C-alpha positions as CSV (number, residue, x, y, z in Angstrom):
1,M,26.4,6.0,41.7
2,D,26.1,2.2,41.2
3,W,28.8,1.0,43.6
4,N,28.4,-2.6,42.3
5,N,29.8,-1.6,38.9
6,V,32.1,1.1,40.0
7,V,35.3,-0.7,38.9
8,W,34.0,-1.2,35.4
9,D,32.5,2.2,35.1
10,S,35.7,3.8,36.4
11,S,37.9,1.8,34.0
12,M,35.9,3.0,31.0
13,W,35.9,6.6,32.3
14,L,39.6,6.4,32.9
15,L,40.3,5.1,29.4
16,K,38.3,7.8,27.7
17,A,39.6,10.6,29.9
18,Y,43.2,9.5,29.5
19,V,43.1,9.5,25.7
20,M,41.4,12.9,25.6
21,T,43.9,14.2,28.2
22,V,47.0,13.1,26.3
23,V,45.7,14.6,23.0
24,A,44.8,17.9,24.7
25,F,48.1,18.0,26.6
26,V,50.1,17.6,23.4
27,V,48.1,20.2,21.5
28,V,48.4,22.7,24.3
29,V,52.1,22.2,24.7
30,I,52.6,22.7,20.9
31,L,50.5,25.8,20.8
32,L,52.3,27.4,23.8
33,A,55.7,26.5,22.4
34,R,54.8,28.1,19.1
35,F,52.9,31.2,20.1
36,T,54.2,32.3,23.5
37,K,57.6,33.6,24.4
38,W,57.8,31.6,27.7
39,G,56.5,28.5,25.9
40,K,59.4,28.8,23.4
41,Q,61.8,29.2,26.3
42,F,60.3,26.1,28.0
43,W,60.4,24.0,24.8
44,R,64.1,24.9,24.4
45,F,64.9,22.8,27.5
46,A,62.1,20.3,27.3
47,A,62.1,19.2,23.7
48,P,65.6,17.6,23.6
49,Y,64.9,15.7,26.9
50,F,61.6,14.3,25.7
51,D,62.8,13.5,22.2
52,P,62.0,9.8,21.7
53,R,65.0,9.5,19.3
54,R,67.2,10.1,22.3
55,S,65.3,7.8,24.8
56,L,61.8,6.5,25.4
57,K,62.2,6.6,29.2
58,P,61.1,10.3,29.7
59,L,58.0,9.9,27.6
60,T,57.1,6.7,29.4
61,I,57.5,8.3,32.8
62,L,55.4,11.3,31.7
63,A,52.7,9.0,30.3
64,V,52.4,7.1,33.6
65,L,52.4,10.3,35.5
66,L,49.5,11.6,33.4
67,L,47.6,8.4,34.0
68,S,48.0,8.7,37.7
69,T,46.8,12.3,37.5
70,V,43.7,11.3,35.6
71,F,43.2,8.5,38.1
72,A,43.4,11.0,41.0
73,V,40.5,13.1,39.5
74,R,38.4,9.9,39.2
75,M,39.1,9.1,42.8
76,T,37.9,12.6,43.8
77,V,34.7,12.1,41.9
78,L,34.1,8.8,43.6
79,F,34.6,10.4,47.0
80,S,32.1,13.1,46.0
81,Y,29.4,10.5,45.4
82,W,30.4,8.7,48.5
83,Y,29.8,11.9,50.5
84,N,26.3,12.1,49.1
85,D,25.4,8.5,49.9
86,F,27.0,8.5,53.3
87,Y,25.2,11.7,54.5
88,D,21.9,10.4,53.1
89,S,22.4,7.2,55.2
90,I,22.8,9.5,58.3
91,Q,19.8,11.6,57.4
92,N,17.7,8.4,56.9
93,L,19.1,6.8,60.1
94,D,20.0,3.8,58.0
95,E,22.5,2.0,60.1
96,T,23.2,-0.8,57.5
97,A,23.9,1.7,54.8
98,F,26.1,3.7,57.3
99,W,28.4,0.8,57.9
100,H,28.4,-0.2,54.3
101,F,29.6,3.1,53.1
102,L,32.3,3.2,55.8
103,R,33.6,-0.1,54.3
104,V,33.4,1.5,50.8
105,F,35.4,4.5,52.2
106,A,38.1,2.2,53.5
107,I,38.6,0.7,50.1
108,L,38.6,4.1,48.4
109,A,41.0,5.5,50.9
110,T,43.4,2.5,50.5
111,V,43.4,2.9,46.7
112,H,43.9,6.6,47.1
113,V,46.9,6.3,49.4
114,V,48.6,3.7,47.2
115,R,48.0,5.8,44.1
116,A,49.4,8.9,45.9
117,L,52.6,7.1,46.9
118,V,53.1,5.6,43.5
119,E,52.5,9.1,41.9
120,Y,55.1,10.6,44.3
121,L,57.7,8.0,43.2
122,I,56.9,8.5,39.6
123,G,57.1,12.3,39.9
124,Q,60.4,12.2,41.8
125,T,61.8,9.8,39.2
126,L,60.9,12.3,36.4
127,D,62.4,15.2,38.4
128,I,65.7,13.4,39.1
129,D,66.1,12.1,35.6
130,W,65.2,15.4,33.9
131,R,67.4,17.4,36.3
132,T,70.3,15.0,35.7
133,W,70.0,15.2,31.9
134,L,69.6,19.0,31.9
135,N,72.5,19.5,34.3
136,H,74.8,17.5,32.1
137,H,73.5,19.2,29.0
138,L,74.0,22.8,30.3
139,V,77.3,22.0,32.0
140,D,78.7,20.4,28.9
141,D,77.5,23.3,26.9
142,W,79.0,25.8,29.3
143,L,82.4,24.0,29.3
144,D,82.5,23.0,25.6
145,S,81.8,26.6,24.5
146,R,84.3,27.9,27.1
147,A,81.7,30.3,28.2
148,Y,83.0,29.9,31.7
149,Y,86.0,32.0,30.4
150,R,84.9,33.6,27.2
151,D,81.8,35.3,28.5
152,R,84.0,38.0,29.8
153,F,84.3,39.1,26.2
154,L,80.5,39.5,25.8
155,G,79.1,42.9,26.3
156,D,76.0,41.6,28.0
157,A,77.4,38.6,29.9
158,I,75.0,37.0,32.4
159,D,75.5,37.0,36.1
160,N,76.1,34.0,38.3
161,P,76.1,31.1,35.9
162,D,76.9,28.8,38.8
163,Q,73.7,29.7,40.6
164,R,71.7,29.2,37.4
165,I,73.1,25.7,36.9
166,Q,72.8,24.7,40.6
167,A,69.4,26.2,41.6
168,D,67.5,27.3,38.5
169,I,67.6,23.8,36.9
170,T,66.0,22.3,40.0
171,N,63.3,25.0,40.1
172,F,62.6,24.6,36.4
173,V,62.2,20.8,36.6
174,T,60.1,20.7,39.7
175,T,57.9,23.6,38.8
176,S,57.3,22.4,35.3
177,R,55.9,19.1,36.6
178,S,53.8,20.7,39.4
179,L,52.3,23.4,37.2
180,S,51.6,21.0,34.2
181,M,50.1,18.2,36.3
182,G,48.2,20.8,38.4
183,A,46.7,22.3,35.2
184,V,45.7,18.8,34.0
185,T,44.0,18.1,37.4
186,A,42.2,21.4,37.3
187,V,40.8,21.1,33.8
188,L,39.7,17.5,34.4
189,S,38.1,18.4,37.7
190,I,36.3,21.3,36.1
191,V,34.8,19.0,33.5
192,S,33.9,16.2,35.9
193,F,32.4,18.3,38.7
194,T,30.6,20.7,36.4
195,G,28.5,17.7,35.4
196,I,27.8,16.9,39.0
197,L,26.9,20.5,39.8
198,W,24.6,20.5,36.7
199,D,22.7,17.6,38.1
200,L,22.5,19.0,41.6
201,S,21.9,22.7,40.7
202,G,18.5,24.2,40.8
203,P,17.0,27.5,39.6
204,M,17.6,30.9,41.3
205,T,15.7,34.1,41.0
206,V,17.9,37.2,40.5
207,F,16.2,40.6,40.2
208,G,13.0,38.9,39.3
209,V,14.6,36.7,36.7
210,E,14.7,32.9,37.2
211,I,18.1,31.5,36.2
212,S,18.1,27.7,35.6
213,R,21.2,25.9,36.9
214,A,22.3,29.1,38.6
215,M,25.1,27.4,40.6
216,I,27.1,26.7,37.4
217,F,26.9,30.3,36.2
218,L,27.7,31.7,39.6
219,V,30.9,29.7,40.1
220,Y,32.2,30.4,36.6
221,I,31.5,34.2,36.8
222,Y,32.9,34.4,40.3
223,V,36.1,32.7,39.6
224,L,36.8,34.3,36.2
225,V,36.4,37.8,37.6
226,T,38.5,37.1,40.7
227,T,41.2,35.4,38.6
228,A,41.5,38.4,36.3
229,V,41.9,40.7,39.3
230,A,44.5,38.3,40.8
231,F,46.6,38.3,37.6
232,W,46.6,42.1,37.6
233,I,47.7,42.2,41.2
234,G,50.4,39.5,40.8
235,K,52.0,40.6,37.5
236,P,54.9,42.5,39.2
237,L,55.9,39.3,41.0
238,I,57.6,38.0,37.8
239,K,60.1,40.8,37.7
240,L,60.5,40.8,41.5
241,N,61.2,37.1,41.6
242,F,63.8,37.5,38.9
243,L,65.5,40.3,40.8
244,N,65.3,38.2,44.0
245,E,67.4,35.4,42.3
246,K,69.9,37.9,40.8
247,L,70.4,40.0,43.9
248,G,70.7,36.9,46.2
249,A,73.3,35.4,43.9
250,N,75.2,38.7,43.8
251,F,75.4,38.8,47.6
252,R,76.5,35.2,47.8
253,Y,79.2,35.9,45.2
254,A,80.5,38.8,47.3
255,L,80.7,36.5,50.3
256,I,82.6,33.9,48.3
257,R,85.1,36.5,47.2
258,V,85.8,37.5,50.8
259,R,86.6,33.9,51.6
260,E,88.6,33.4,48.5
261,Y,90.7,36.5,49.0
262,G,90.7,36.4,52.8
263,E,94.5,36.7,53.2
264,S,94.8,39.8,51.0
265,I,91.8,41.4,52.8
266,A,93.4,40.6,56.1
267,F,96.7,42.1,55.1
268,Y,95.0,45.3,53.9
269,R,92.8,45.4,57.0
270,G,90.0,45.8,54.5
271,E,87.2,44.6,56.8
272,N,85.3,47.9,56.7
273,V,85.4,48.1,52.9
274,E,84.1,44.6,52.6
275,R,81.5,45.2,55.3
276,R,80.2,48.2,53.3
277,T,80.2,46.1,50.1
278,L,78.3,43.2,51.7
279,A,75.9,45.5,53.5
280,G,75.1,47.3,50.3
281,R,74.4,44.1,48.4
282,F,72.4,42.6,51.3
283,A,70.4,45.8,51.5
284,D,69.5,45.4,47.8
285,V,68.3,41.8,48.7
286,I,66.2,43.0,51.6
287,R,64.7,46.0,49.7
288,N,63.5,43.6,46.9
289,M,62.2,41.1,49.5
290,W,60.1,43.8,51.1
291,Q,58.6,44.6,47.7
292,I,57.8,40.9,47.2
293,V,56.3,40.8,50.7
294,F,54.0,43.8,50.1
295,R,53.0,42.5,46.7
296,T,52.4,39.0,48.0
297,L,50.3,40.5,50.9
298,K,48.0,42.0,48.3
299,F,48.0,38.9,46.1
300,S,47.4,36.4,49.0
301,G,45.0,38.7,50.7
302,W,42.8,38.8,47.6
303,N,43.0,35.0,47.1
304,L,42.2,34.3,50.8
305,T,39.2,36.6,50.7
306,V,38.0,35.0,47.5
307,N,38.3,31.5,48.8
308,Q,36.6,32.2,52.2
309,T,33.7,33.9,50.4
310,A,33.3,30.8,48.2
311,V,32.8,28.5,51.1
312,I,29.2,29.7,51.8
313,F,28.1,29.9,48.2
314,P,26.7,26.3,47.9
315,F,24.9,26.5,51.2
316,L,23.3,29.9,50.3
317,V,21.9,28.3,47.1
318,Q,21.0,24.8,48.3
319,G,20.0,25.6,51.9
320,P,16.5,26.8,51.0
321,R,16.0,23.8,48.7
322,L,17.0,21.5,51.6
323,F,14.4,23.0,54.0
324,T,11.7,22.7,51.4
325,G,12.5,19.1,50.8
326,Q,13.7,19.5,47.2
327,V,17.2,18.1,48.0
328,S,18.6,15.8,50.6
329,L,21.4,16.4,53.1
330,G,23.7,14.3,50.9
331,D,22.8,16.4,47.9
332,V,23.8,19.5,49.8
333,M,27.1,18.1,51.0
334,Q,27.9,16.8,47.5
335,T,27.1,20.2,46.1
336,S,29.4,21.8,48.6
337,Q,32.2,19.4,47.7
338,A,31.6,19.6,44.0
339,F,31.4,23.4,44.1
340,G,34.6,23.5,46.1
341,Q,36.3,21.3,43.5
342,V,35.1,23.4,40.6
343,H,36.0,26.6,42.4
344,D,39.5,25.3,43.4
345,S,40.1,24.0,39.9
346,L,39.1,27.2,38.3
347,S,41.2,29.1,40.9
348,F,44.2,27.0,40.3
349,F,45.5,29.4,37.6
350,R,44.9,32.3,39.9
351,E,46.5,30.8,43.0
352,S,49.4,29.4,40.9
353,Y,50.3,32.8,39.5
354,A,53.0,33.4,42.1
355,D,54.6,30.0,41.2
356,F,54.2,30.8,37.6
357,A,55.9,34.2,38.2
358,S,58.8,32.4,39.8
359,F,58.9,29.9,37.0
360,R,59.0,32.7,34.4
361,A,62.0,34.2,36.2
362,T,63.7,30.8,36.2
363,L,63.1,30.4,32.5
364,I,64.5,33.8,31.8
365,R,67.7,32.9,33.7
366,L,68.2,29.5,32.1
367,N,67.5,31.0,28.7
368,G,70.1,33.7,29.4
369,L,72.6,31.0,30.3
370,A,71.9,29.1,27.1
371,N,72.2,32.2,25.0
372,D,75.4,33.2,26.8
373,N,76.9,29.8,26.0
374,L,75.8,30.1,22.4
375,H,77.3,33.6,22.0
376,A,80.5,32.6,23.6
377,A,80.9,29.7,21.2
378,E,80.2,32.1,18.3
379,L,83.1,34.4,19.3
380,P,85.9,34.4,16.7
381,V,89.0,32.5,17.8
382,L,92.4,31.9,16.2
383,K,92.5,28.2,15.5
384,T,95.8,26.6,16.1
385,G,97.0,23.6,14.1
386,K,99.6,20.9,14.4
387,S,102.6,21.1,12.2
388,G,105.6,18.8,12.7
389,D,107.8,19.6,15.7
390,D,108.1,23.4,15.5
391,L,106.1,26.2,16.9
392,Q,105.3,28.5,14.0
393,V,103.6,31.9,14.1
394,E,102.9,33.7,10.8
395,K,101.3,37.1,10.3
396,L,99.8,37.2,13.7
397,D,97.7,40.3,14.6
398,V,96.4,40.7,18.1
399,R,93.9,43.4,19.1
400,I,92.0,44.4,22.2
401,P,88.2,44.4,22.1
402,T,88.0,48.1,21.2
403,G,90.0,47.3,18.0
404,E,93.3,48.8,19.1
405,T,96.3,46.7,17.9
406,L,98.6,45.2,20.4
407,I,100.7,43.1,18.1
408,E,101.0,43.3,14.3
409,G,102.4,40.9,11.9
410,L,104.2,38.7,14.4
411,A,106.2,35.9,12.7
412,L,108.6,33.5,14.4
413,T,109.6,29.8,14.4
414,V,110.8,28.0,17.5
415,T,112.3,24.6,17.1
416,P,112.5,21.7,19.6
417,G,115.0,22.5,22.4
418,Q,114.8,26.3,21.8
419,S,113.3,28.7,24.3
420,L,111.7,32.1,23.7
421,L,111.3,34.9,26.3
422,V,108.5,37.4,25.7
423,K,109.1,40.8,27.4
424,G,107.7,44.2,27.3
425,P,106.0,47.0,29.4
426,S,102.7,46.4,31.2
427,G,99.8,46.4,28.8
428,S,101.9,45.6,25.7
429,G,100.1,42.3,25.3
430,K,102.5,39.6,26.7
431,T,99.8,37.6,28.5
432,T,97.3,38.3,25.6
433,L,99.9,36.7,23.2
434,L,99.9,33.5,25.3
435,R,96.1,33.5,25.4
436,T,96.1,33.8,21.6
437,L,98.5,30.8,21.3
438,A,96.2,28.9,23.6
439,D,93.0,29.5,21.4
440,L,91.5,31.7,24.1
441,W,91.7,35.2,22.7
442,P,89.0,36.0,20.2
443,Y,90.5,39.2,18.7
444,A,93.3,37.8,16.6
445,D,94.2,36.9,13.0
446,G,96.9,34.9,11.5
447,T,98.3,31.4,11.7
448,V,99.7,29.4,14.7
449,S,100.9,25.9,14.4
450,R,102.1,24.0,17.4
451,P,104.0,20.6,17.7
452,S,101.8,17.5,17.6
453,G,102.7,16.7,21.2
454,E,101.1,18.0,24.3
455,A,101.2,21.7,25.3
456,I,101.0,22.9,28.9
457,F,100.3,26.5,30.0
458,L,101.6,27.6,33.4
459,S,100.0,30.8,34.6
460,Q,101.1,33.2,37.3
461,R,98.3,31.8,39.5
462,P,98.2,28.0,39.0
463,Y,94.9,26.2,39.1
464,L,94.6,23.3,41.6
465,P,91.4,21.4,41.2
466,L,89.4,20.1,44.1
467,G,90.5,16.6,45.1
468,S,93.6,14.8,46.0
469,L,97.2,16.1,45.5
470,R,97.7,13.3,43.0
471,T,94.8,14.6,40.9
472,A,96.2,18.2,41.1
473,L,99.6,17.0,39.8
474,A,98.1,15.1,36.9
475,Y,95.6,17.8,35.9
476,P,94.0,18.0,33.3
477,K,94.5,14.3,32.8
478,E,93.7,11.3,35.0
479,P,96.6,10.4,37.3
480,T,98.5,7.5,35.9
481,A,102.1,8.1,37.0
482,S,103.6,5.8,39.6
483,D,104.2,7.0,43.2
484,D,108.0,7.0,42.6
485,V,107.6,9.3,39.6
486,V,105.3,11.7,41.4
487,R,107.4,11.8,44.6
488,G,110.5,12.3,42.5
489,A,109.0,15.3,40.7
490,L,107.9,16.8,44.0
491,S,111.3,16.3,45.5
492,R,113.1,18.0,42.6
493,V,110.9,21.1,42.9
494,S,111.6,21.3,46.7
495,L,108.2,19.9,47.7
496,G,109.4,16.5,48.9
497,N,107.5,17.0,52.2
498,L,104.2,16.4,50.3
499,G,105.3,13.0,49.0
500,D,103.3,11.2,51.7
501,R,100.1,13.2,51.1
502,L,99.4,12.2,47.5
503,D,96.0,10.8,48.2
504,E,94.9,13.4,50.7
505,T,91.8,15.2,49.5
506,A,91.8,18.9,50.4
507,D,91.5,22.4,49.0
508,W,95.1,22.6,48.1
509,T,94.8,26.2,47.0
510,R,94.3,27.2,50.6
511,I,96.9,24.8,52.0
512,L,99.8,25.7,49.7
513,S,101.4,29.2,49.5
514,P,101.5,30.9,46.1
515,G,105.2,30.0,45.7
516,E,104.4,26.3,46.6
517,Q,101.6,26.3,44.0
518,Q,103.9,27.5,41.3
519,R,106.5,24.9,42.2
520,L,103.7,22.3,42.1
521,A,102.9,23.4,38.6
522,F,106.5,22.8,37.6
523,A,106.2,19.3,39.1
524,R,103.2,18.8,36.9
525,V,105.3,19.7,33.8
526,L,108.0,17.2,34.8
527,I,105.5,14.4,35.1
528,A,103.6,15.2,31.9
529,R,106.8,15.9,29.8
530,P,105.0,18.1,27.1
531,A,106.3,19.1,23.8
532,V,105.6,22.8,24.4
533,I,105.6,24.7,27.7
534,F,104.1,28.2,28.0
535,L,104.9,30.1,31.2
536,D,103.2,33.3,32.1
537,E,105.3,34.8,34.9
538,A,105.1,31.3,36.4
539,T,107.9,32.0,38.9
540,S,106.7,35.5,40.1
541,A,106.1,34.2,43.7
542,I,109.4,32.3,43.9
543,D,112.8,33.7,44.8
544,E,115.6,33.9,42.2
545,G,117.4,30.9,43.6
546,L,114.4,28.6,43.2
547,E,113.6,30.1,39.9
548,H,117.1,29.2,38.7
549,T,116.6,25.6,40.0
550,L,113.2,25.2,38.3
551,Y,114.3,26.5,34.9
552,T,117.4,24.4,35.1
553,L,115.2,21.4,35.6
554,L,113.2,22.2,32.5
555,R,116.3,22.5,30.4
556,T,118.0,19.4,31.7
557,E,115.1,17.0,32.1
558,L,113.1,18.2,29.0
559,P,115.9,19.2,26.6
560,D,113.7,18.7,23.5
561,S,110.7,20.7,24.7
562,I,110.0,24.2,23.4
563,V,109.8,26.8,26.2
564,V,108.0,30.1,25.8
565,S,108.1,32.4,28.8
566,V,106.6,35.7,29.7
567,G,108.5,37.6,32.4
568,H,110.0,40.8,33.7
569,R,113.1,39.5,35.5
570,S,116.4,39.9,33.7
571,T,117.5,36.6,35.4
572,L,115.3,34.7,32.9
573,N,117.5,35.7,30.0
574,Q,120.0,33.0,30.7
575,F,117.5,30.2,30.3
576,H,116.2,31.4,26.9
577,S,118.0,31.4,23.5
578,R,115.8,34.1,21.9
579,G,113.6,37.0,22.9
580,V,110.7,39.0,21.6
581,E,110.2,42.5,22.9
582,L,106.7,43.9,22.6
583,E,107.0,47.7,22.3
584,G,103.3,48.7,22.1
585,E,101.1,50.0,19.3
586,G,101.7,46.7,17.4
587,R,105.5,47.0,17.2
588,W,107.8,44.2,18.3
589,T,111.4,43.1,17.8
590,E,113.1,39.7,17.9
591,S,116.6,39.2,19.1
592,E,119.1,36.6,20.2
593,L,119.7,36.6,24.0
594,V,123.2,36.9,25.2
595,K,123.8,34.6,28.2
């Protein structure tokens, strides 16, 4: 190594190596994306992010990261030559050269540290930017397709989409970077250090046959054979890692349900049942973990044995040549270091198999989420239109997923100020009818036209988002109403005590009782003043006196709004001008309600 020209030589090497690396990197990615299943799955989530038509930032970051990776290999090569010269200075007892190469080492080490820190920053920038984009992409897809709700209608719906979004996106991004840059480093190191080994390697006699450059052939044969065995041992880890994610998420979901339905469980004294359920799911997690442990023991045991055996290879080959004066101590140390680099680089694909197995499991889960979103969006849905001020339903047929008809040929018109009460026995399709009118039920045909104004649906179990009480009252819109309007609405639904807590952030579902949550939903209606109000047993947790008060408020404060209610109580009749009785098997009757 000519240390006087090392900067120029390294610059030329870096330029050539970088160009070849970029070309090879692009070709390999294209081939994997076209001819391998996992490559196609990877490309599904990578191609839109790196598309230059969207933004040049990702490609720029990746280009700089590749440059840093190539630079790192060059630094390793320089350290290899430094080892040779440094140990030769020791063997020759050359004190001047000894201190010179220590100064060279200080420069190399400084450059290496700076490069490593810069590469860390670049790598984290790519991870964060890619994770941010992919999170927004999949969350938007999940919400826009309504897969968060409509996946219940899919026969093969995925498990735990929340865990796939929260954890699998992170694993996908970080592992994609570490495996790809690790592969680039491994290939470049193999090429660079094979040349060094070629210069240092001598002949070896095996079974009477002299093999020239034996070191090169030995390292390649050794690593290729051991890698093939490692792949065979580690293959089951792909499935086991997938099950580990799934079973862990299932156990976590069961814990969340205990917390969510804590009051009901406590009332039922259901601790023993929940304990058995949790214990069963946890046992599945542990059983799978032991399978991973035993498989990893075999896999890691093989890799450790292979790596330890490889340590003595260069000394076995070069030792006799050192003692006969054919090579110097520096040559032996550089051979050991170069052999280790080639061995480690060739072994990268073997030792990364466990990470690749986990990566494959992550790809499968993310691909399942994307497919689930796609299939949910493709489900048929009865599109509702806007038509003047009336609610119009024509030739509406509603079915259950098995094809059995719930409602057949429903036709009605509700004008502003009118109210309609939908009644019928359990299972006749009352709530399903409201889901159909809300564009949620996929098994329906016909025509539904709603007024051009806003429509609000109040369910039996109101939804209160995380955040302040003001946000909950304005949901799904941004809070814009004045404090006086909001406090007035709360007071009219007998929740005036909450007027001073509008900006308090809390889990209001846990703070408010079911009856208070239903009253809060009515306050939401009074603030929004929608054109159509759909109520699905929205007063089931409220006594008849409060129910009378709330419906009276709707009729007096929103006299021009259309009200459609689903309920069982006869007390609701007085607040509705018309009724529809669902009789089952598709039959229905419409009547005027006598107040």
